[in-house]
C-alpha positions in Angstrom: -28.1 4.0 -1.4 -28.1 5.1 2.1 -24.9 6.4 3.9 -24.4 3.4 5.8 -24.9 0.9 2.8 -22.6 3.0 0.8 -19.9 3.1 3.5 -20.5 -0.7 4.2 -20.1 -1.5 0.5 -16.7 0.5 0.4 -15.5 -1.4 3.3 -16.6 -4.7 1.6 -14.8 -3.9 -1.5 -11.8 -2.9 0.7 -12.0 -6.5 2.4 -12.1 -8.1 -1.1 -9.0 -6.0 -2.2 -6.8 -6.8 0.8 -8.1 -10.7 0.7 -6.9 -10.6 -3.0 -3.6 -9.7 -2.0 -3.0 -11.8 1.2 -4.7 -15.1 0.3 -4.8 -15.0 -3.6 -1.4 -13.4 -4.2 -2.5 -10.7 -6.4 -0.8 -7.4 -6.4 -2.2 -4.3 -4.8 -2.5 -2.3 -8.2 -4.3 -5.3 -9.9 -6.6 -5.9 -7.0 -7.5 -2.2 -6.7 -7.9 -2.0 -10.6 -10.2 -5.0 -10.5 -12.6 -3.3 -7.7 -12.3 0.2 -7.4 -14.6 0.9 -10.5 -17.4 -0.1 -8.2 -16.6 2.8 -5.8 -17.6 6.6 -6.5 -14.7 8.8 -7.4 -15.1 10.9 -4.3 -14.6 7.7 -2.1 -11.4 6.2 -3.8 -9.2 8.0 -1.4 -10.9 6.2 1.4 -10.7 2.9 -0.3 -7.0 3.4 -0.9 -6.4 4.5 2.8 -8.3 1.4 4.3 -6.3 -1.1 1.7 -2.9 0.6 2.2 -3.1 0.9 5.8 -4.5 -2.6 6.6 -1.8 -4.3 4.4 0.9 -2.0 5.9 -0.2 -3.2 9.4 -1.5 -6.5 8.6 0.6 -8.6 11.0 -0.4 -6.4 14.2 -3.9 -6.2 13.0 -4.2 -9.9 12.3 -2.5 -10.5 15.8 -5.1 -8.6 17.4 -7.9 -10.5 15.3 -6.5 -13.8 16.6 -6.5 -12.8 20.2 -10.1 -11.8 19.9 -11.6 -14.8 18.0 -12.0 -18.1 20.2 -10.8 -20.0 16.9 -9.5 -18.8 13.4 -12.4 -18.5 10.8 -12.6 -21.0 8.1 -10.4 -20.4 4.9 -13.6 -19.8 2.9 -14.4 -16.9 5.1 -11.0 -15.3 5.0 -12.4 -12.3 3.6 -14.2 -11.8 6.9 -10.8 -12.1 8.7 -9.6 -9.2 6.4 -12.9 -7.2 7.0 -12.0 -7.6 10.9 -8.4 -6.2 10.3 -9.9 -3.4 8.2 -12.2 -2.7 11.3 -9.4 -2.6 13.6 -7.4 -0.6 11.4 -10.3 2.0 11.4 -10.5 2.0 15.2 -6.8 2.5 16.1 -5.3 4.4 13.0 -8.0 6.7 11.7 -10.3 9.5 12.9 -13.4 7.7 11.7 -16.0 7.7 14.8 -16.0 4.3 16.3 -19.9 3.9 15.9 -19.6 4.3 12.3 -16.8 1.9 12.0 -18.8 -0.7 13.7 -22.1 -0.2 12.1 -20.7 0.0 8.7 -18.2 -2.9 9.1 -20.9 -5.1 10.5 -23.0 -4.3 7.4 -20.1 -4.9 5.2 -20.2 -8.6 6.4 -23.6 -8.8 5.0 -22.5 -7.2 1.8 -20.0 -9.9 1.6 -22.8 -12.6 1.6 -21.7 -13.8 5.2 -25.0 -12.5 7.3 -24.4 -15.3 9.6 -21.0 -13.7 10.7 -22.4 -10.2 11.0 -23.1 -10.6 14.8 -19.3 -12.0 15.3 -18.1 -9.1 13.7 -20.1 -6.7 15.7 -19.1 -8.7 18.9 -15.3 -8.5 17.9 -15.0 -4.7 17.1 -17.2 -4.0 20.5 -14.9 -6.2 22.4 -11.8 -4.4 21.0 -13.0 -1.1 22.2 -14.2 -2.2 25.4 -10.9 -4.1 26.3 -8.7 -1.4 24.8 -6.6 -4.1 23.0 -4.5 -1.7 21.3 -2.7 -0.8 24.5 -1.5 -4.4 24.7 2.0 -4.7 22.9 1.9 -7.9 20.7 4.2 -10.6 21.8 5.1 -11.8 18.2 8.1 -10.2 16.5 6.2 -9.9 13.0 3.2 -8.1 14.8 5.6 -5.6 16.8 7.4 -4.6 13.4 4.6 -5.4 10.9 6.9 -7.4 8.7 7.3 -10.9 7.7 10.2 -12.9 9.8 12.2 -13.5 6.7 12.3 -9.8 6.0 13.5 -8.8 9.4 16.1 -11.4 9.6 17.4 -10.2 6.0 17.5 -6.6 7.3 18.9 -7.5 10.6 21.8 -9.4 8.8 22.5 -6.6 6.1 21.8 -3.7 8.1 22.3 -4.5 12.0 22.7 -0.9 13.0 19.8 0.4 10.8 17.2 -2.0 10.5 14.8 -0.7 13.1 15.0 2.8 11.3 14.3 1.0 7.9 11.3 -0.9 9.3 9.8 2.1 10.5 10.3 4.0 7.2 8.5 0.8 5.6 5.6 1.1 7.8 5.1 4.9 7.2 3.1 6.7 4.4 5.5 7.7 1.5 5.6 11.5 0.4 4.9 12.7 -3.0 8.1 13.9 -4.8 8.1 15.9 -8.1 10.6 16.1 -10.8 10.8 19.5 -12.6 11.6 19.6 -16.3 14.7 21.9 -16.3 13.6 23.2 -19.6 10.5 24.6 -17.8 12.6 26.2 -14.8 14.1 25.2 -11.7 12.9 23.5 -8.8 12.6 26.7 -6.8 10.7 28.4 -9.8 8.2 25.3 -9.7 7.9 25.8 -5.9 6.6 29.3 -6.6 4.1 28.1 -9.0 3.0 25.6 -6.4 2.7 28.3 -3.6 0.5 30.4 -6.1 -2.0 27.7 -6.3 -2.1 27.1 -2.5 0.1 23.8 -2.6 3.0 23.6 0.1 6.3 22.1 -0.9 10.0 21.4 0.3 13.2 21.4 -1.9 16.2 18.8 -1.2 19.5 20.4 -1.4 21.7 18.5 -4.0 18.8 17.2 -6.0 18.3 19.9 -8.7 15.1 19.0 -10.0 13.4 17.6 -6.8 10.4 18.9 -5.2 8.5 17.2 -2.2 4.8 18.0 -1.6 3.8 18.5 2.0 0.5 17.0 1.0 0.0 14.7 -2.0 -2.0 16.0 -4.6 -3.8 14.6 -7.7 -1.5 15.2 -10.9 -4.4 17.3 -12.3 -4.0 19.9 -9.6 -0.1 20.2 -10.5 0.7 23.2 -12.6 1.8 22.4 -16.1 1.8 18.6 -15.5 -0.1 17.9 -18.6 2.4 19.9 -20.6 5.4 18.1 -19.4 6.6 20.7 -17.0 6.8 18.3 -13.9 6.6 14.5 -13.4 6.1 12.4 -10.5 9.3 10.6 -9.3 11.1 9.9 -5.9 14.1 12.1 -5.4 16.2 8.9 -5.0 15.1 7.6 -8.5 15.9 11.0 -9.7 19.7 10.4 -9.2 19.9 7.9 -12.1 19.8 10.0 -15.2 22.3 12.7 -14.1 24.8 10.0 -12.7 24.6 7.9 -16.0 24.8 10.8 -18.4 27.8 12.9 -17.0 29.7 13.6 -20.0 27.8 11.2 -22.0 26.4 11.5 -25.4 25.0 9.3 -28.3 23.3 6.0 -27.9 21.9 5.2 -24.6 20.1 1.9 -23.5 17.5 1.7 -21.0 17.0 -1.7 -20.1 13.9 -2.7 -18.2 12.5 0.6 -18.8 8.8 0.5 -17.9 7.1 2.6 -16.4 9.4 5.1 -18.1 10.1 7.6 -15.4 13.9 7.4 -15.7 13.5 7.0 -19.6 11.9 10.6 -19.5 14.6 11.9 -17.2 17.3 10.9 -19.3 15.9 13.2 -22.1 15.3 16.0 -19.9 19.1 15.9 -18.6 20.8 15.4 -22.0 18.3 17.4 -24.2 18.9 16.5 -27.7 22.4 15.1 -27.2 21.3 11.3 -26.9 19.4 8.4 -28.7 17.6 6.3 -26.4 16.5 2.6 -27.0 14.2 1.6 -24.2 13.5 -2.3 -23.9 11.0 -3.9 -21.6 9.7 -7.5 -21.5 6.1 -6.4 -21.0 4.6 -4.6 -24.4 1.6 -3.5 -22.0 4.1 -1.7 -19.8 5.7 -0.1 -22.6 2.4 1.7 -23.4 3.3 3.7 -20.1 6.6 4.6 -21.3 5.0 5.9 -24.6 2.6 7.9 -22.8 5.2 9.4 -20.4 7.4 10.4 -23.3 4.4 11.8 -25.3 3.5 14.1 -22.3 7.1 15.2 -22.1 7.5 15.7 -25.9 10.4 13.2 -26.4 10.5 10.1 -28.6 12.6 7.0 -28.1 12.9 3.6 -29.8 10.8 1.2 -27.8 11.3 -2.5 -27.9 9.0 -5.2 -26.2 11.7 -7.8 -25.5 13.6 -9.8 -23.0 16.8 -7.5 -22.2 18.7 -10.5 -21.4 18.5 -11.9 -24.8 20.0 -9.1 -26.9 20.5 -11.5 -29.9 16.5 -10.9 -30.4 16.5 -7.2 -30.3 20.0 -5.6 -30.5 21.3 -3.8 -33.9 24.9 -4.5 -33.3 25.9 -1.0 -32.5 27.3 -0.3 -29.2 25.8 1.9 -26.6 27.9 4.7 -24.9 25.7 4.5 -21.8 23.4 1.5 -20.4 20.9 2.3 -17.5 20.3 -1.2 -16.0 17.2 -0.7 -13.6 17.2 -4.4 -12.7 14.2 -6.2 -11.5 14.3 -6.8 -7.6 12.7 -7.4 -4.5 11.5 -3.7 -4.3 12.5 -4.0 -0.5 13.5 -0.4 -0.7 9.9 0.8 -1.7 7.8 -1.1 0.7 6.1 2.1 2.0 4.9 2.9 -1.5 3.9 -0.7 -1.9 2.9 -2.7 1.1 1.9 -5.5 -0.7 5.5 -6.4 -1.4 5.6 -7.6 2.3 2.9 -10.1 1.6 4.1 -11.2 -1.9 7.6 -11.5 -1.8 9.2 -14.6 -0.3 12.7 -15.4 1.0 13.3 -17.9 -1.9 12.7 -15.2 -4.5 16.1 -13.4 -3.5 18.5 -15.8 -4.9 16.6 -16.1 -8.0 16.5 -12.4 -8.5 20.1 -12.2 -7.9 20.8 -14.8 -10.6 18.5 -12.7 -13.0 20.3 -9.5 -12.1 23.8 -11.1 -12.6 22.4 -12.5 -16.1 21.5 -9.2 -17.0 24.9 -7.5 -16.2 26.6 -10.5 -18.1 24.5 -10.3 -21.3 24.2 -6.2 -21.5 28.0 -5.8 -20.9 29.0 -6.7 -24.4 26.6 -4.1 -25.7 28.7 -1.3 -24.1 31.2 0.6 -26.0 34.8 0.7 -24.7 35.0 3.7 -22.3 31.2 3.7 -21.9 29.5 3.5 -18.6 26.6 1.3 -17.1 24.7 2.3 -14.2 23.4 -0.8 -12.0 20.3 0.4 -10.1 17.8 -1.6 -7.6 15.1 -0.3 -5.5 16.3 -3.0 -2.9 18.1 -2.6 0.4 19.4 -6.2 0.4 23.0 -7.1 -0.1 22.3 -10.2 -2.0 20.7 -8.1 -4.9 23.2 -5.1 -4.9 26.7 -5.1 -4.0 26.7 -9.0 -3.8 25.7 -9.0 -7.6 28.2 -6.2 -8.6 31.1 -7.6 -6.7 30.8 -10.9 -8.4 30.6 -9.3 -11.9 33.7 -7.1 -11.3 35.7 -10.1 -10.1 34.7 -11.9 -13.4 34.9 -9.3 -15.8 38.4 -8.1 -16.8 37.3 -4.9 -18.7 35.0 -3.7 -15.8 36.0 -1.0 -13.1 33.9 0.7 -10.6 33.1 4.3 -11.7 32.3 6.7 -8.8 29.6 9.1 -10.4 28.2 10.9 -7.5 27.5 14.4 -8.3 28.0 16.3 -5.2 28.5 16.0 -1.4 24.7 16.8 -0.4 23.7 13.5 -2.2 26.9 11.8 -1.1 26.1 12.4 2.6 22.6 10.7 2.2 24.2 7.5 0.9 25.8 4.7 2.5 29.1 3.4 0.9 29.1 -0.2 0.2 31.8 -2.6 -0.8 30.8 -1.8 -4.4 28.4 1.2 -5.0 26.1 3.2 -2.8 22.8 2.7 -0.9 20.3 5.2 0.1 18.1 3.8 2.9 14.3 4.3 2.9 13.2 7.3 4.9 16.5 9.1 4.4 15.8 12.7 3.9 12.3 11.4 3.0 13.5 9.3 0.0 12.8 5.6 -1.2 15.6 3.1 -0.8 17.8 2.8 -3.7 21.0 1.3 -4.7 23.6 2.6 -7.2 26.7 1.1 -8.7 28.5 2.8 -11.6 30.6 0.6 -14.0 32.9 1.6 -16.6 34.3 -0.3 -19.6 37.8 0.0 -20.0 40.5 -1.2 -22.5 
């Protein structure tokens, strides 16, 4: 296959992936899994760059597409609209030469079995270059901020002083964070190992096991990854295990456990002092939990079940600690999953809040008196966070808020809420996470 045809095929596949997300409603991970087997291993990074970048800036890109088209393309040709967005993304946001972008994107239209639209793709991309359209600021608010209106409205309501910074963080590429297994040394020790392999990294004061890579790396390039010396996990997510297990031993429940990053971290923090039961509604996702634990050398009781229905899986013995990493909008990790902006709807939030409240209500009786429950989301929306926790505390006589922040360095990165604490996305390079500690009293 010639270079042009190979590049055109890659762009055609990227258009199909983006179209699957935007117009079919498929997750980006699923759309990539469906299509990336058609791409050579050496080209996967470019495919991901085009898909992630186009979805991240989709509102701005489609705004420009709309200004360049005399009329919108028919619904059956939506993949060509997405191909045009990919073309504009390459012209404005990458270093790919303009002539290569135009020739390969035009050929991609033919690869997508729309040869009659290839001249239109050529004309649109050349006009974009000629008219220097990217110098014109969009007039549409969604296009300016690359977020759907409902997300902007929610962020403005909950974070009136911070929403612009949140939006900017959501539109940036996420860094790669590592969690060092304390049995294999400190974060500083591992940083030296990375330097010996020519990999630059940074540490975060107050996050004892966290290392941030200056440039992302394949896991195969990380010293000791296969042996469990290190795992990939954002530093904000690394706060869960030490907060939950401060002074705790014995039986621990990890509810909604997949994909298992926090499950493994629980064992790393506690050593042999805990017995973990990990529950997830998806048996397929529990496979990743098992694989993660096998790599780290730990063993937990894994149960495929609905955590909100403990009568179907609980053995009746109370837990000393419960980690409730609740299903949520994932609005704090949009930079890692730009498809969230396309797949979530405003109507999802009340439904998620009801589910979160139900999980709190049904798991609380499983906690021993004196035990601790850590409520966690990767959301930045009040309705899913302190709104849920405040209602639970008001309605539950034996529940009290339990402050479990470990040190002032991490405390300084968090915003105190009416209940619990919030890390906003982009703060010290972290993802957006909410934490609320709850203690069961007599």
